[in-house]
Gaussian input, Z-matrix of N, CA and C with variables (Angstrom, degrees):
# hf/3-21g

backbone

0 1
 N
 C     1     B1
 C     2     B2     1     A1
 N     3     B3     2     A2     1     D1
 C     4     B4     3     A3     2     D2
 C     5     B5     4     A4     3     D3
 N     6     B6     5     A5     4     D4
 C     7     B7     6     A6     5     D5
 C     8     B8     7     A7     6     D6
 N     9     B9     8     A8     7     D7
 C    10    B10     9     A9     8     D8
 C    11    B11    10    A10     9     D9
 N    12    B12    11    A11    10    D10
 C    13    B13    12    A12    11    D11
 C    14    B14    13    A13    12    D12
 N    15    B15    14    A14    13    D13
 C    16    B16    15    A15    14    D14
 C    17    B17    16    A16    15    D15
 N    18    B18    17    A17    16    D16
 C    19    B19    18    A18    17    D17
 C    20    B20    19    A19    18    D18
 N    21    B21    20    A20    19    D19
 C    22    B22    21    A21    20    D20
 C    23    B23    22    A22    21    D21
 N    24    B24    23    A23    22    D22
 C    25    B25    24    A24    23    D23
 C    26    B26    25    A25    24    D24
 N    27    B27    26    A26    25    D25
 C    28    B28    27    A27    26    D26
 C    29    B29    28    A28    27    D27
 N    30    B30    29    A29    28    D28
 C    31    B31    30    A30    29    D29
 C    32    B32    31    A31    30    D30
 N    33    B33    32    A32    31    D31
 C    34    B34    33    A33    32    D32
 C    35    B35    34    A34    33    D33
 N    36    B36    35    A35    34    D34
 C    37    B37    36    A36    35    D35
 C    38    B38    37    A37    36    D36
 N    39    B39    38    A38    37    D37
 C    40    B40    39    A39    38    D38
 C    41    B41    40    A40    39    D39
 N    42    B42    41    A41    40    D40
 C    43    B43    42    A42    41    D41
 C    44    B44    43    A43    42    D42
 N    45    B45    44    A44    43    D43
 C    46    B46    45    A45    44    D44
 C    47    B47    46    A46    45    D45
 N    48    B48    47    A47    46    D46
 C    49    B49    48    A48    47    D47
 C    50    B50    49    A49    48    D48
 N    51    B51    50    A50    49    D49
 C    52    B52    51    A51    50    D50
 C    53    B53    52    A52    51    D51
 N    54    B54    53    A53    52    D52
 C    55    B55    54    A54    53    D53
 C    56    B56    55    A55    54    D54
 N    57    B57    56    A56    55    D55
 C    58    B58    57    A57    56    D56
 C    59    B59    58    A58    57    D57
 N    60    B60    59    A59    58    D58
 C    61    B61    60    A60    59    D59
 C    62    B62    61    A61    60    D60
 N    63    B63    62    A62    61    D61
 C    64    B64    63    A63    62    D62
 C    65    B65    64    A64    63    D63
 N    66    B66    65    A65    64    D64
 C    67    B67    66    A66    65    D65
 C    68    B68    67    A67    66    D66
 N    69    B69    68    A68    67    D67
 C    70    B70    69    A69    68    D68
 C    71    B71    70    A70    69    D69
 N    72    B72    71    A71    70    D70
 C    73    B73    72    A72    71    D71
 C    74    B74    73    A73    72    D72
 N    75    B75    74    A74    73    D73
 C    76    B76    75    A75    74    D74
 C    77    B77    76    A76    75    D75
 N    78    B78    77    A77    76    D76
 C    79    B79    78    A78    77    D77
 C    80    B80    79    A79    78    D78
 N    81    B81    80    A80    79    D79
 C    82    B82    81    A81    80    D80
 C    83    B83    82    A82    81    D81
 N    84    B84    83    A83    82    D82
 C    85    B85    84    A84    83    D83
 C    86    B86    85    A85    84    D84
 N    87    B87    86    A86    85    D85
 C    88    B88    87    A87    86    D86
 C    89    B89    88    A88    87    D87
 N    90    B90    89    A89    88    D88
 C    91    B91    90    A90    89    D89
 C    92    B92    91    A91    90    D90
 N    93    B93    92    A92    91    D91
 C    94    B94    93    A93    92    D92
 C    95    B95    94    A94    93    D93
 N    96    B96    95    A95    94    D94
 C    97    B97    96    A96    95    D95
 C    98    B98    97    A97    96    D96
 N    99    B99    98    A98    97    D97
 C   100   B100    99    A99    98    D98
 C   101   B101   100   A100    99    D99
 N   102   B102   101   A101   100   D100
 C   103   B103   102   A102   101   D101
 C   104   B104   103   A103   102   D102
 N   105   B105   104   A104   103   D103
 C   106   B106   105   A105   104   D104
 C   107   B107   106   A106   105   D105
 N   108   B108   107   A107   106   D106
 C   109   B109   108   A108   107   D107
 C   110   B110   109   A109   108   D108
 N   111   B111   110   A110   109   D109
 C   112   B112   111   A111   110   D110
 C   113   B113   112   A112   111   D111
 N   114   B114   113   A113   112   D112
 C   115   B115   114   A114   113   D113
 C   116   B116   115   A115   114   D114
 N   117   B117   116   A116   115   D115
 C   118   B118   117   A117   116   D116
 C   119   B119   118   A118   117   D117
 N   120   B120   119   A119   118   D118
 C   121   B121   120   A120   119   D119
 C   122   B122   121   A121   120   D120
 N   123   B123   122   A122   121   D121
 C   124   B124   123   A123   122   D122
 C   125   B125   124   A124   123   D123
 N   126   B126   125   A125   124   D124
 C   127   B127   126   A126   125   D125
 C   128   B128   127   A127   126   D126
 N   129   B129   128   A128   127   D127
 C   130   B130   129   A129   128   D128
 C   131   B131   130   A130   129   D129
 N   132   B132   131   A131   130   D130
 C   133   B133   132   A132   131   D131
 C   134   B134   133   A133   132   D132
 N   135   B135   134   A134   133   D133
 C   136   B136   135   A135   134   D134
 C   137   B137   136   A136   135   D135
 N   138   B138   137   A137   136   D136
 C   139   B139   138   A138   137   D137
 C   140   B140   139   A139   138   D138
 N   141   B141   140   A140   139   D139
 C   142   B142   141   A141   140   D140
 C   143   B143   142   A142   141   D141
 N   144   B144   143   A143   142   D142
 C   145   B145   144   A144   143   D143
 C   146   B146   145   A145   144   D144
 N   147   B147   146   A146   145   D145
 C   148   B148   147   A147   146   D146
 C   149   B149   148   A148   147   D147
 N   150   B150   149   A149   148   D148
 C   151   B151   150   A150   149   D149
 C   152   B152   151   A151   150   D150
 N   153   B153   152   A152   151   D151
 C   154   B154   153   A153   152   D152
 C   155   B155   154   A154   153   D153
 N   156   B156   155   A155   154   D154
 C   157   B157   156   A156   155   D155
 C   158   B158   157   A157   156   D156
 N   159   B159   158   A158   157   D157
 C   160   B160   159   A159   158   D158
 C   161   B161   160   A160   159   D159
 N   162   B162   161   A161   160   D160
 C   163   B163   162   A162   161   D161
 C   164   B164   163   A163   162   D162
 N   165   B165   164   A164   163   D163
 C   166   B166   165   A165   164   D164
 C   167   B167   166   A166   165   D165
 N   168   B168   167   A167   166   D166
 C   169   B169   168   A168   167   D167
 C   170   B170   169   A169   168   D168
 N   171   B171   170   A170   169   D169
 C   172   B172   171   A171   170   D170
 C   173   B173   172   A172   171   D171
 N   174   B174   173   A173   172   D172
 C   175   B175   174   A174   173   D173
 C   176   B176   175   A175   174   D174
 N   177   B177   176   A176   175   D175
 C   178   B178   177   A177   176   D176
 C   179   B179   178   A178   177   D177
 N   180   B180   179   A179   178   D178
 C   181   B181   180   A180   179   D179
 C   182   B182   181   A181   180   D180
 N   183   B183   182   A182   181   D181
 C   184   B184   183   A183   182   D182
 C   185   B185   184   A184   183   D183
 N   186   B186   185   A185   184   D184
 C   187   B187   186   A186   185   D185
 C   188   B188   187   A187   186   D186
 N   189   B189   188   A188   187   D187
 C   190   B190   189   A189   188   D188
 C   191   B191   190   A190   189   D189
 N   192   B192   191   A191   190   D190
 C   193   B193   192   A192   191   D191
 C   194   B194   193   A193   192   D192
 N   195   B195   194   A194   193   D193
 C   196   B196   195   A195   194   D194
 C   197   B197   196   A196   195   D195
 N   198   B198   197   A197   196   D196
 C   199   B199   198   A198   197   D197
 C   200   B200   199   A199   198   D198
 N   201   B201   200   A200   199   D199
 C   202   B202   201   A201   200   D200
 C   203   B203   202   A202   201   D201
 N   204   B204   203   A203   202   D202
 C   205   B205   204   A204   203   D203
 C   206   B206   205   A205   204   D204
 N   207   B207   206   A206   205   D205
 C   208   B208   207   A207   206   D206
 C   209   B209   208   A208   207   D207
 N   210   B210   209   A209   208   D208
 C   211   B211   210   A210   209   D209
 C   212   B212   211   A211   210   D210
 N   213   B213   212   A212   211   D211
 C   214   B214   213   A213   212   D212
 C   215   B215   214   A214   213   D213
 N   216   B216   215   A215   214   D214
 C   217   B217   216   A216   215   D215
 C   218   B218   217   A217   216   D216
 N   219   B219   218   A218   217   D217
 C   220   B220   219   A219   218   D218
 C   221   B221   220   A220   219   D219
 N   222   B222   221   A221   220   D220
 C   223   B223   222   A222   221   D221
 C   224   B224   223   A223   222   D222
 N   225   B225   224   A224   223   D223
 C   226   B226   225   A225   224   D224
 C   227   B227   226   A226   225   D225
 N   228   B228   227   A227   226   D226
 C   229   B229   228   A228   227   D227
 C   230   B230   229   A229   228   D228
 N   231   B231   230   A230   229   D229
 C   232   B232   231   A231   230   D230
 C   233   B233   232   A232   231   D231
 N   234   B234   233   A233   232   D232
 C   235   B235   234   A234   233   D233
 C   236   B236   235   A235   234   D234
 N   237   B237   236   A236   235   D235
 C   238   B238   237   A237   236   D236
 C   239   B239   238   A238   237   D237
 N   240   B240   239   A239   238   D238
 C   241   B241   240   A240   239   D239
 C   242   B242   241   A241   240   D240
 N   243   B243   242   A242   241   D241
 C   244   B244   243   A243   242   D242
 C   245   B245   244   A244   243   D243
 N   246   B246   245   A245   244   D244
 C   247   B247   246   A246   245   D245
 C   248   B248   247   A247   246   D246
 N   249   B249   248   A248   247   D247
 C   250   B250   249   A249   248   D248
 C   251   B251   250   A250   249   D249
 N   252   B252   251   A251   250   D250
 C   253   B253   252   A252   251   D251
 C   254   B254   253   A253   252   D252
 N   255   B255   254   A254   253   D253
 C   256   B256   255   A255   254   D254
 C   257   B257   256   A256   255   D255
 N   258   B258   257   A257   256   D256
 C   259   B259   258   A258   257   D257
 C   260   B260   259   A259   258   D258
 N   261   B261   260   A260   259   D259
 C   262   B262   261   A261   260   D260
 C   263   B263   262   A262   261   D261
 N   264   B264   263   A263   262   D262
 C   265   B265   264   A264   263   D263
 C   266   B266   265   A265   264   D264
 N   267   B267   266   A266   265   D265
 C   268   B268   267   A267   266   D266
 C   269   B269   268   A268   267   D267
 N   270   B270   269   A269   268   D268
 C   271   B271   270   A270   269   D269
 C   272   B272   271   A271   270   D270
 N   273   B273   272   A272   271   D271
 C   274   B274   273   A273   272   D272
 C   275   B275   274   A274   273   D273
 N   276   B276   275   A275   274   D274
 C   277   B277   276   A276   275   D275
 C   278   B278   277   A277   276   D276
 N   279   B279   278   A278   277   D277
 C   280   B280   279   A279   278   D278
 C   281   B281   280   A280   279   D279
 N   282   B282   281   A281   280   D280
 C   283   B283   282   A282   281   D281
 C   284   B284   283   A283   282   D282
 N   285   B285   284   A284   283   D283
 C   286   B286   285   A285   284   D284
 C   287   B287   286   A286   285   D285
 N   288   B288   287   A287   286   D286
 C   289   B289   288   A288   287   D287
 C   290   B290   289   A289   288   D288
 N   291   B291   290   A290   289   D289
 C   292   B292   291   A291   290   D290
 C   293   B293   292   A292   291   D291
 N   294   B294   293   A293   292   D292
 C   295   B295   294   A294   293   D293
 C   296   B296   295   A295   294   D294
 N   297   B297   296   A296   295   D295
 C   298   B298   297   A297   296   D296
 C   299   B299   298   A298   297   D297
 N   300   B300   299   A299   298   D298
 C   301   B301   300   A300   299   D299
 C   302   B302   301   A301   300   D300
 N   303   B303   302   A302   301   D301
 C   304   B304   303   A303   302   D302
 C   305   B305   304   A304   303   D303
 N   306   B306   305   A305   304   D304
 C   307   B307   306   A306   305   D305
 C   308   B308   307   A307   306   D306
 N   309   B309   308   A308   307   D307
 C   310   B310   309   A309   308   D308
 C   311   B311   310   A310   309   D309
 N   312   B312   311   A311   310   D310
 C   313   B313   312   A312   311   D311
 C   314   B314   313   A313   312   D312
 N   315   B315   314   A314   313   D313
 C   316   B316   315   A315   314   D314
 C   317   B317   316   A316   315   D315
 N   318   B318   317   A317   316   D316
 C   319   B319   318   A318   317   D317
 C   320   B320   319   A319   318   D318
 N   321   B321   320   A320   319   D319
 C   322   B322   321   A321   320   D320
 C   323   B323   322   A322   321   D321
 N   324   B324   323   A323   322   D322
 C   325   B325   324   A324   323   D323
 C   326   B326   325   A325   324   D324
 N   327   B327   326   A326   325   D325
 C   328   B328   327   A327   326   D326
 C   329   B329   328   A328   327   D327
 N   330   B330   329   A329   328   D328
 C   331   B331   330   A330   329   D329
 C   332   B332   331   A331   330   D330
 N   333   B333   332   A332   331   D331
 C   334   B334   333   A333   332   D332
 C   335   B335   334   A334   333   D333
 N   336   B336   335   A335   334   D334
 C   337   B337   336   A336   335   D335
 C   338   B338   337   A337   336   D336
 N   339   B339   338   A338   337   D337
 C   340   B340   339   A339   338   D338
 C   341   B341   340   A340   339   D339

   B1=1.4669
   B2=1.5256
   B3=1.3110
   B4=1.4646
   B5=1.5125
   B6=1.3087
   B7=1.4508
   B8=1.5152
   B9=1.3218
   B10=1.4643
   B11=1.5143
   B12=1.3048
   B13=1.4593
   B14=1.5215
   B15=1.3258
   B16=1.4661
   B17=1.5205
   B18=1.3279
   B19=1.4546
   B20=1.5092
   B21=1.3134
   B22=1.4496
   B23=1.5131
   B24=1.3144
   B25=1.4439
   B26=1.4981
   B27=1.3190
   B28=1.4575
   B29=1.5221
   B30=1.3083
   B31=1.4601
   B32=1.5232
   B33=1.2977
   B34=1.4522
   B35=1.5178
   B36=1.3048
   B37=1.4627
   B38=1.5214
   B39=1.3088
   B40=1.4548
   B41=1.5110
   B42=1.3041
   B43=1.4496
   B44=1.5148
   B45=1.3265
   B46=1.4638
   B47=1.5223
   B48=1.3050
   B49=1.4627
   B50=1.5203
   B51=1.3187
   B52=1.4589
   B53=1.5140
   B54=1.3050
   B55=1.4511
   B56=1.5229
   B57=1.3148
   B58=1.4598
   B59=1.5196
   B60=1.3178
   B61=1.4545
   B62=1.5156
   B63=1.3163
   B64=1.4618
   B65=1.5227
   B66=1.3279
   B67=1.4601
   B68=1.5285
   B69=1.3310
   B70=1.4549
   B71=1.5162
   B72=1.3440
   B73=1.4444
   B74=1.5097
   B75=1.3178
   B76=1.4553
   B77=1.5133
   B78=1.3189
   B79=1.4575
   B80=1.5265
   B81=1.3191
   B82=1.4571
   B83=1.5208
   B84=1.3358
   B85=1.4582
   B86=1.5261
   B87=1.3330
   B88=1.4578
   B89=1.5214
   B90=1.3125
   B91=1.4509
   B92=1.5114
   B93=1.3102
   B94=1.4609
   B95=1.5217
   B96=1.3045
   B97=1.4535
   B98=1.5215
   B99=1.3134
   B100=1.4559
   B101=1.5211
   B102=1.3254
   B103=1.4587
   B104=1.5156
   B105=1.3077
   B106=1.4574
   B107=1.5264
   B108=1.3118
   B109=1.4615
   B110=1.5287
   B111=1.3115
   B112=1.4516
   B113=1.5128
   B114=1.3226
   B115=1.4713
   B116=1.5196
   B117=1.3100
   B118=1.4532
   B119=1.5326
   B120=1.3026
   B121=1.4596
   B122=1.5185
   B123=1.3257
   B124=1.4540
   B125=1.5185
   B126=1.3050
   B127=1.4592
   B128=1.5198
   B129=1.3248
   B130=1.4573
   B131=1.5249
   B132=1.3316
   B133=1.4563
   B134=1.5156
   B135=1.3261
   B136=1.4605
   B137=1.5192
   B138=1.3351
   B139=1.4621
   B140=1.5110
   B141=1.3261
   B142=1.4613
   B143=1.5171
   B144=1.3341
   B145=1.4583
   B146=1.5295
   B147=1.3068
   B148=1.4546
   B149=1.5221
   B150=1.3006
   B151=1.4577
   B152=1.5171
   B153=1.3313
   B154=1.4548
   B155=1.5158
   B156=1.3239
   B157=1.4588
   B158=1.5182
   B159=1.3327
   B160=1.4565
   B161=1.5264
   B162=1.3139
   B163=1.4602
   B164=1.5177
   B165=1.3271
   B166=1.4592
   B167=1.5303
   B168=1.3022
   B169=1.4526
   B170=1.5305
   B171=1.3095
   B172=1.4671
   B173=1.5236
   B174=1.2992
   B175=1.4638
   B176=1.5254
   B177=1.3369
   B178=1.4654
   B179=1.5219
   B180=1.3121
   B181=1.4708
   B182=1.5204
   B183=1.3268
   B184=1.4542
   B185=1.5106
   B186=1.3168
   B187=1.4757
   B188=1.5226
   B189=1.3083
   B190=1.4657
   B191=1.5236
   B192=1.3186
   B193=1.4633
   B194=1.5179
   B195=1.3210
   B196=1.4558
   B197=1.5240
   B198=1.3226
   B199=1.4637
   B200=1.5276
   B201=1.3333
   B202=1.4654
   B203=1.5015
   B204=1.3041
   B205=1.4549
   B206=1.5203
   B207=1.3177
   B208=1.4628
   B209=1.5241
   B210=1.3200
   B211=1.4638
   B212=1.5267
   B213=1.3288
   B214=1.4605
   B215=1.5217
   B216=1.3288
   B217=1.4744
   B218=1.5185
   B219=1.3023
   B220=1.4583
   B221=1.5228
   B222=1.3122
   B223=1.4533
   B224=1.5262
   B225=1.3214
   B226=1.4549
   B227=1.5300
   B228=1.3047
   B229=1.4522
   B230=1.5281
   B231=1.3272
   B232=1.4556
   B233=1.5219
   B234=1.3118
   B235=1.4592
   B236=1.5213
   B237=1.3134
   B238=1.4592
   B239=1.5258
   B240=1.2985
   B241=1.4572
   B242=1.5124
   B243=1.3175
   B244=1.4684
   B245=1.5199
   B246=1.3197
   B247=1.4526
   B248=1.5254
   B249=1.3181
   B250=1.4738
   B251=1.5248
   B252=1.3121
   B253=1.4649
   B254=1.5300
   B255=1.3162
   B256=1.4681
   B257=1.5265
   B258=1.3113
   B259=1.4570
   B260=1.5198
   B261=1.3353
   B262=1.4624
   B263=1.5215
   B264=1.3103
   B265=1.4552
   B266=1.5266
   B267=1.3066
   B268=1.4576
   B269=1.5307
   B270=1.3296
   B271=1.4561
   B272=1.5182
   B273=1.3185
   B274=1.4578
   B275=1.5278
   B276=1.2951
   B277=1.4557
   B278=1.5116
   B279=1.3197
   B280=1.4607
   B281=1.5156
   B282=1.3203
   B283=1.4538
   B284=1.5044
   B285=1.3308
   B286=1.4570
   B287=1.5254
   B288=1.3201
   B289=1.4595
   B290=1.5209
   B291=1.3356
   B292=1.4662
   B293=1.5242
   B294=1.3109
   B295=1.4598
   B296=1.5237
   B297=1.3172
   B298=1.4656
   B299=1.5159
   B300=1.3096
   B301=1.4596
   B302=1.5195
   B303=1.3128
   B304=1.4644
   B305=1.5229
   B306=1.3021
   B307=1.4598
   B308=1.5316
   B309=1.3303
   B310=1.4640
   B311=1.5210
   B312=1.3031
   B313=1.4474
   B314=1.5167
   B315=1.3087
   B316=1.4555
   B317=1.5240
   B318=1.2552
   B319=1.4549
   B320=1.5080
   B321=1.3174
   B322=1.4534
   B323=1.5267
   B324=1.3099
   B325=1.4530
   B326=1.5200
   B327=1.3113
   B328=1.4620
   B329=1.5224
   B330=1.3179
   B331=1.4613
   B332=1.5153
   B333=1.3247
   B334=1.4608
   B335=1.5239
   B336=1.3106
   B337=1.4610
   B338=1.5243
   B339=1.3029
   B340=1.4784
   B341=1.5239
   A1=108.07
   A2=115.01
   A3=119.61
   A4=109.52
   A5=115.85
   A6=121.26
   A7=109.43
   A8=115.36
   A9=120.55
   A10=108.65
   A11=115.55
   A12=121.51
   A13=110.22
   A14=114.61
   A15=121.10
   A16=109.42
   A17=114.99
   A18=119.00
   A19=117.17
   A20=117.99
   A21=118.69
   A22=111.78
   A23=116.10
   A24=120.72
   A25=111.66
   A26=114.97
   A27=121.11
   A28=109.30
   A29=114.98
   A30=119.95
   A31=108.52
   A32=116.32
   A33=120.00
   A34=110.46
   A35=115.99
   A36=121.05
   A37=109.99
   A38=114.58
   A39=120.82
   A40=113.53
   A41=116.96
   A42=121.53
   A43=113.32
   A44=115.01
   A45=121.36
   A46=110.83
   A47=114.86
   A48=122.98
   A49=107.62
   A50=116.02
   A51=120.08
   A52=108.93
   A53=115.98
   A54=122.11
   A55=109.24
   A56=115.80
   A57=121.77
   A58=109.11
   A59=115.77
   A60=120.97
   A61=108.10
   A62=116.44
   A63=121.97
   A64=109.43
   A65=115.86
   A66=121.36
   A67=110.17
   A68=116.07
   A69=119.99
   A70=112.25
   A71=118.22
   A72=122.01
   A73=110.84
   A74=115.26
   A75=119.70
   A76=113.41
   A77=114.91
   A78=122.21
   A79=107.31
   A80=117.08
   A81=120.24
   A82=112.03
   A83=115.99
   A84=119.62
   A85=109.99
   A86=114.96
   A87=121.37
   A88=107.66
   A89=115.86
   A90=119.39
   A91=112.69
   A92=114.08
   A93=122.12
   A94=108.21
   A95=115.02
   A96=122.75
   A97=107.80
   A98=115.80
   A99=118.93
   A100=109.91
   A101=113.61
   A102=119.95
   A103=108.69
   A104=115.33
   A105=120.99
   A106=109.20
   A107=116.13
   A108=121.23
   A109=110.14
   A110=115.57
   A111=120.61
   A112=115.15
   A113=117.08
   A114=120.09
   A115=110.44
   A116=115.23
   A117=120.24
   A118=109.92
   A119=114.43
   A120=119.53
   A121=109.65
   A122=116.09
   A123=119.34
   A124=111.11
   A125=114.74
   A126=122.71
   A127=109.25
   A128=116.67
   A129=121.78
   A130=111.23
   A131=116.87
   A132=120.35
   A133=109.22
   A134=115.43
   A135=120.07
   A136=109.63
   A137=114.23
   A138=120.69
   A139=107.87
   A140=116.14
   A141=119.95
   A142=109.13
   A143=115.21
   A144=118.91
   A145=111.29
   A146=116.60
   A147=119.56
   A148=112.37
   A149=118.19
   A150=119.78
   A151=114.45
   A152=116.98
   A153=119.47
   A154=113.39
   A155=117.66
   A156=120.38
   A157=109.62
   A158=116.13
   A159=120.34
   A160=111.79
   A161=114.85
   A162=122.00
   A163=107.75
   A164=115.56
   A165=121.00
   A166=109.93
   A167=115.23
   A168=119.09
   A169=107.18
   A170=116.86
   A171=120.27
   A172=113.04
   A173=117.65
   A174=120.74
   A175=113.74
   A176=117.91
   A177=119.59
   A178=112.72
   A179=117.42
   A180=119.90
   A181=110.42
   A182=115.19
   A183=120.42
   A184=113.93
   A185=117.10
   A186=120.56
   A187=111.83
   A188=117.92
   A189=122.76
   A190=109.67
   A191=115.36
   A192=120.80
   A193=109.19
   A194=116.06
   A195=120.91
   A196=108.10
   A197=115.16
   A198=119.62
   A199=108.55
   A200=115.31
   A201=118.72
   A202=110.61
   A203=114.97
   A204=123.01
   A205=105.38
   A206=116.10
   A207=120.23
   A208=111.83
   A209=117.50
   A210=120.26
   A211=111.71
   A212=115.28
   A213=119.95
   A214=112.06
   A215=117.94
   A216=121.38
   A217=110.67
   A218=115.63
   A219=120.97
   A220=110.03
   A221=114.75
   A222=122.22
   A223=108.08
   A224=115.56
   A225=121.15
   A226=110.00
   A227=115.20
   A228=120.61
   A229=106.96
   A230=114.84
   A231=120.11
   A232=107.63
   A233=116.00
   A234=121.08
   A235=108.95
   A236=115.65
   A237=122.08
   A238=109.59
   A239=116.03
   A240=119.33
   A241=112.68
   A242=115.64
   A243=119.17
   A244=111.86
   A245=114.93
   A246=123.03
   A247=109.09
   A248=117.80
   A249=119.14
   A250=112.90
   A251=117.52
   A252=120.02
   A253=112.73
   A254=117.89
   A255=121.04
   A256=111.62
   A257=116.63
   A258=120.66
   A259=110.38
   A260=115.57
   A261=120.58
   A262=108.65
   A263=114.89
   A264=120.70
   A265=106.86
   A266=116.14
   A267=121.86
   A268=109.04
   A269=115.01
   A270=122.29
   A271=109.88
   A272=116.34
   A273=118.34
   A274=108.82
   A275=115.13
   A276=121.18
   A277=109.72
   A278=115.85
   A279=121.26
   A280=109.56
   A281=115.43
   A282=118.22
   A283=112.46
   A284=114.52
   A285=121.94
   A286=112.39
   A287=115.68
   A288=119.76
   A289=108.67
   A290=115.36
   A291=120.07
   A292=108.48
   A293=116.64
   A294=124.38
   A295=113.25
   A296=117.44
   A297=120.34
   A298=108.26
   A299=116.14
   A300=121.30
   A301=109.92
   A302=115.65
   A303=121.42
   A304=112.99
   A305=117.07
   A306=121.10
   A307=108.92
   A308=114.97
   A309=120.37
   A310=110.20
   A311=115.06
   A312=120.49
   A313=111.15
   A314=115.62
   A315=119.13
   A316=108.34
   A317=118.56
   A318=121.34
   A319=112.26
   A320=114.36
   A321=120.77
   A322=107.07
   A323=115.83
   A324=120.26
   A325=111.66
   A326=115.19
   A327=122.84
   A328=107.87
   A329=115.89
   A330=121.34
   A331=108.61
   A332=115.52
   A333=121.23
   A334=107.76
   A335=115.78
   A336=120.37
   A337=110.44
   A338=115.10
   A339=119.66
   A340=111.26
   D1=126.57
   D2=177.38
   D3=-107.96
   D4=141.53
   D5=-177.24
   D6=-123.82
   D7=139.32
   D8=176.30
   D9=-128.81
   D10=122.40
   D11=-179.16
   D12=-103.66
   D13=141.57
   D14=-179.80
   D15=-138.91
   D16=163.31
   D17=167.01
   D18=108.97
   D19=-2.36
   D20=178.86
   D21=-68.04
   D22=170.13
   D23=178.28
   D24=168.12
   D25=-167.25
   D26=179.09
   D27=-110.14
   D28=137.85
   D29=-179.06
   D30=-148.71
   D31=154.56
   D32=176.40
   D33=-81.78
   D34=157.13
   D35=178.05
   D36=-54.18
   D37=136.18
   D38=-177.16
   D39=93.10
   D40=-10.73
   D41=-178.90
   D42=-82.10
   D43=-175.34
   D44=-175.94
   D45=-132.33
   D46=151.92
   D47=171.50
   D48=-144.63
   D49=153.35
   D50=172.99
   D51=-123.77
   D52=122.13
   D53=175.69
   D54=-94.84
   D55=145.74
   D56=176.98
   D57=-125.12
   D58=148.12
   D59=176.56
   D60=-138.01
   D61=114.39
   D62=179.39
   D63=-96.58
   D64=129.60
   D65=-178.71
   D66=-108.46
   D67=141.70
   D68=-178.95
   D69=-83.31
   D70=-12.50
   D71=179.96
   D72=-153.39
   D73=173.64
   D74=-177.51
   D75=-92.48
   D76=148.77
   D77=174.39
   D78=-140.68
   D79=-168.56
   D80=178.66
   D81=-86.28
   D82=-41.32
   D83=-170.20
   D84=-140.54
   D85=147.76
   D86=174.77
   D87=-122.99
   D88=143.78
   D89=-179.91
   D90=-138.90
   D91=159.09
   D92=171.18
   D93=-115.83
   D94=135.27
   D95=176.29
   D96=-127.20
   D97=164.13
   D98=175.62
   D99=-144.55
   D100=153.61
   D101=178.31
   D102=-137.49
   D103=114.48
   D104=176.03
   D105=-86.05
   D106=158.34
   D107=-178.44
   D108=-56.95
   D109=127.76
   D110=177.36
   D111=77.68
   D112=5.46
   D113=-178.31
   D114=-122.34
   D115=164.50
   D116=177.71
   D117=-77.93
   D118=156.10
   D119=175.99
   D120=-66.05
   D121=138.78
   D122=179.47
   D123=-128.80
   D124=150.24
   D125=175.66
   D126=-68.96
   D127=139.56
   D128=177.20
   D129=-113.47
   D130=-53.93
   D131=-176.40
   D132=-162.36
   D133=158.00
   D134=176.52
   D135=-146.19
   D136=161.73
   D137=177.79
   D138=-151.19
   D139=140.53
   D140=175.80
   D141=-89.30
   D142=143.31
   D143=-178.08
   D144=-66.91
   D145=-39.52
   D146=-172.39
   D147=-78.95
   D148=-59.30
   D149=-174.66
   D150=-92.78
   D151=-11.36
   D152=-178.45
   D153=71.60
   D154=21.91
   D155=178.21
   D156=-68.51
   D157=131.00
   D158=-176.58
   D159=-116.06
   D160=153.53
   D161=173.60
   D162=-141.18
   D163=149.51
   D164=-179.03
   D165=-138.56
   D166=149.91
   D167=168.68
   D168=-72.87
   D169=146.69
   D170=-173.90
   D171=-55.83
   D172=-35.06
   D173=-173.56
   D174=-67.74
   D175=-15.10
   D176=-179.12
   D177=-114.01
   D178=-4.23
   D179=-179.03
   D180=-59.58
   D181=133.95
   D182=-178.23
   D183=86.90
   D184=-12.07
   D185=179.52
   D186=-116.19
   D187=-37.71
   D188=-178.23
   D189=-106.09
   D190=145.84
   D191=175.74
   D192=-133.85
   D193=125.46
   D194=175.48
   D195=-98.07
   D196=138.88
   D197=179.68
   D198=-146.69
   D199=173.33
   D200=-176.38
   D201=-143.36
   D202=157.49
   D203=171.91
   D204=-128.62
   D205=100.34
   D206=-176.67
   D207=-61.85
   D208=-34.17
   D209=-178.62
   D210=-65.63
   D211=-31.18
   D212=-178.58
   D213=-100.68
   D214=-0.43
   D215=-175.29
   D216=50.86
   D217=43.05
   D218=-175.26
   D219=-127.63
   D220=138.87
   D221=176.62
   D222=-116.56
   D223=143.59
   D224=-176.84
   D225=-120.79
   D226=153.01
   D227=171.01
   D228=-130.42
   D229=103.82
   D230=177.23
   D231=-85.69
   D232=121.94
   D233=-176.56
   D234=-116.46
   D235=112.85
   D236=178.49
   D237=-113.65
   D238=161.77
   D239=178.19
   D240=56.79
   D241=42.26
   D242=-175.14
   D243=-63.44
   D244=144.49
   D245=-179.52
   D246=-120.85
   D247=155.77
   D248=177.50
   D249=-53.76
   D250=-32.20
   D251=-179.79
   D252=-72.17
   D253=-6.62
   D254=173.59
   D255=-83.42
   D256=-7.10
   D257=178.83
   D258=-60.72
   D259=124.91
   D260=-176.55
   D261=-178.32
   D262=171.05
   D263=166.41
   D264=-90.69
   D265=126.36
   D266=-176.92
   D267=-102.34
   D268=134.61
   D269=-179.22
   D270=-121.98
   D271=140.06
   D272=169.50
   D273=-100.37
   D274=153.46
   D275=-176.52
   D276=-146.72
   D277=156.83
   D278=-179.94
   D279=-135.37
   D280=149.67
   D281=179.99
   D282=-158.05
   D283=175.95
   D284=-177.47
   D285=-103.47
   D286=-7.81
   D287=179.13
   D288=-140.56
   D289=153.85
   D290=175.71
   D291=-61.23
   D292=134.51
   D293=179.34
   D294=68.38
   D295=13.37
   D296=179.96
   D297=-132.44
   D298=99.28
   D299=-175.01
   D300=-106.40
   D301=124.89
   D302=-174.81
   D303=-100.68
   D304=-22.29
   D305=-173.83
   D306=-126.32
   D307=139.78
   D308=-177.48
   D309=-131.79
   D310=141.17
   D311=174.63
   D312=-92.87
   D313=174.25
   D314=174.71
   D315=-73.13
   D316=156.68
   D317=-178.03
   D318=-80.39
   D319=157.25
   D320=172.27
   D321=-128.77
   D322=131.47
   D323=-169.84
   D324=-87.50
   D325=134.79
   D326=176.23
   D327=-120.87
   D328=124.49
   D329=178.60
   D330=-123.23
   D331=124.90
   D332=-179.90
   D333=-116.48
   D334=118.46
   D335=-178.72
   D336=-97.65
   D337=148.66
   D338=-178.27
   D339=-90.39

């Protein structure tokens, strides 16, 4: 499964961005992760292809929304109310089990200025 992530960029605090991740094949779950400079990669959000079950890290709840388009094999991450601490390289990932991601896309950089 190959993944391609798009949509990063620079935005001011309070702004919005939408990330997209196109998958070449189906899996059980898709996730978004991020890695800020000097920090470990962290989980951001996930969604299952079949039931659409979603999970979020507490720091983005109420601001980020993960969604999917099964027809396009694409997952989205709508990010609203962006904060400087959201600045990171964002990666999409796919897997066959919850918390177990086997495939990773290239990162897309998100920069939020204050």
